[in-house]
C-alpha angles and dihedrals in degrees: 000000000000090000090054092050090049092050091049090049090048093051092047091048092048091047093048092048092050090050091049092050104034111001099090128070116262118248088213131074140164089233094063092063115087132176114280113270125222114296113261107232097166103106093200091057091046091050090057087065105034099028103040106145123229123260129146093244089062093055110103116240122250096019119200099187138021116200117199109211131020100228117129091272092055094043092048092051091044096049093044091051090045091054088049089060101267123134105231134194119193115199121200125187094203123075091248131048125233106070108213088356094065124102127207131209122216127168090348094308123116119208131189112223106196111351108078100154138339136207138205096044094118117131114302095359114144092246093049091049089051091051090047091052094045093049094030090237098311100114117091127188129208113218112227121222118282092256095066103156135037120194120200120191124188132006139265116353091350093060114126122198126207129180129212119212128194122226135108092256101008096069093062096037093051092050091050090054089057093045104034092163093054104049092124092053091049091047091053093046091052090051087055089049091053094048091046093051097044097044103036089101087073088066090050089048090059087064096045104048120068109291094235089057091050092050092046091053092049100041093045092052092239090117093059090049090055098050141353091225094093090057092045093052089058096043118108112241095219093049093051099045089048087064090052103049144345091220103117093195089058089049087060092050091054091054105024096117090085122199101173099281121100115230093255089063098037137086118253088218093060093045091049092047092053093056093042088052089075098039092103093043143294118258142187127205112257107239092025135282093296088071087077095061093037094058100036091051089053088055090053090048092048089062095049101273134109145206118222128188132203084046106128109189108221098182147358114239114233123183127221090269092059098254126132114238105168146318142269116236125198111233109179108305093340137075121226127194125230116189132208134149092238130045122192118192118205095168098092134274095268095052091043098049101030102037112020104041119080112266093247090057094044093062095053116120097239091051091050091048090056091048092050090060090066138056130204112266126232119271123251129229120201134186117200113197128184125199137192105235141057125274089255092053093048099040093242123151143186092250115104121230127217114192125194123179091212140002099250102086094170094057097038093052093044090050092045096052090046091059123110121249090257096050099044103079093057097047107052107154101195144009143180125226125199130173109204094180089062093050102052113064090202093058088085089059095047097040110017118195094012132106133187141197133197121204120194134190136151126262137180116252089219092066088065100029096105089070096047094109095050124098120264113261088011101070095121138247096290092058092044093050092047096051091044089059088063091043095050093050092048094046093046089052089051090050090062086067098035107029095172094067096068096074094038098055110123102156135030131175127179130207119198127184087272091055092050090049091052101044103027099031086235104159111233087359094287104153090182088053118217114020116273095221130154094261091058092056097049102123094242091053089048089054094049096042098077138144094259114084134200086258111081114241092013118113135181124224137175135038095345091062101055119349144316131281132047094295093045092049091047090054087049087057093049091048090049093050089050090054094048094047093040085228130105104240091187089074088057090051092049092051088049090050091055091050092050092049090052090049091049091049090052092049092051091047092051090048091051090048092053091050090054093051 
């Protein structure tokens, strides 16, 4: 009898698992991808897609899903669900869609806000296939030159310069040439990179399988027997690199792709993944970062959905059974309701749980437990500078520059964030420089004779907090003078590398954590959303921090689900779509990848055959 019950249970479990994995139609297909069309340069036509203002008559009827926030995580979830047959509405509080992938034009200069370069979009990579599906083949990427990053450590005569090359074998070999006494350390780090890249899907799996199964695998130790990736995700970066080498410059190289968390508080797996991300090349979207939102929104519209801006969501509607059923949107002095059976939030876990949910839901134990897993991220500070002159005339280049005043990132960041408001502007320890006009070959067509530069560093929200209740662009002289102290020091530092830009500066704009909060909805100005600290990447936290929330029909997407950056947020969107559909869309992408590889092999074989004839 018990054997029969067990066999019935086993058959039901196997059948359910098969249905979950393979039993639902794929939202993706080779047929949906078409050759890229001509680039749309008419800004008015572009604005009809990425700047379509909210009104109730533009809301599609019979909505299936509402997505709060049009960052890449929200757009990915929205487009995937749209291609799966759902009618999707994306709501954006800013006047332009795209989140950190949007660009803005001022005085004839076009600046990227959050996407400065991206990796792993080479032909038939999983990320490239995802972009092709989301945009239906309309996104194109310009490969940057092999030398894609320069790292400068120290100042004056003690400044050391290192270069990072892409290439499956060249990246490691080039680094070894620069550190000939540390080849073993580099070899070991690259092995960690390889494990991290090949086994990261195990971390994603923790979020996709039932939570009790994930926790059982981790607590029983079975998970660690299957793969070392769970140990790596919870391993402190500083502790590990200290076992590899005492060379502090090399320590910086292993953690130079900075996302607001010093190495002593970060996961070695995340730091290794970030470097590996560019191993096969660094790329930039042709036409600029706003092309991403432009084309993905058109996919959502093609399947009956829409994306509307100037649509600040003021609350998530929750019924008396604890299920989400729509949102409230501020329209002038009023609030209007938009209903749908599923709500996806791409505006971060803190905004979602602490601002948008009804107060009686916010205080619930399971909501507070989810919040306690995360910590607010550091704010970002950006300087946007426009110059009269071409990149050749100004000596600008597509390579990015990472500048560090010394080679102890843990101490320098700890000291920096401990500074008073008055001391901070004159003691900035690091910055990042990117020149978008030199990366996109079409920038010369859109903005001839002009060049631009974006400088990024981190800043404490508390340094600017006294102005949080003032109006954007009307915060007063004291605020302006304070932020310009940061900007002047950063720009002067950049001029030591590019001296010709100083006399050609004709426009400058500055974004503080308050600016990022206002335009991007980044709480406390944290463009990377919740802090990517070591605690967050402990395997058990990874398993618990999933797209499903304690509120039925409410899901989380974006950077807070998986990791930061465009690729991390996109994966957050795919994970979210999988949760909503109750179907792992990654399996569909992997099947598609196999088909594309077979097609490519056939094409190469036919080409070789023709050459022989």
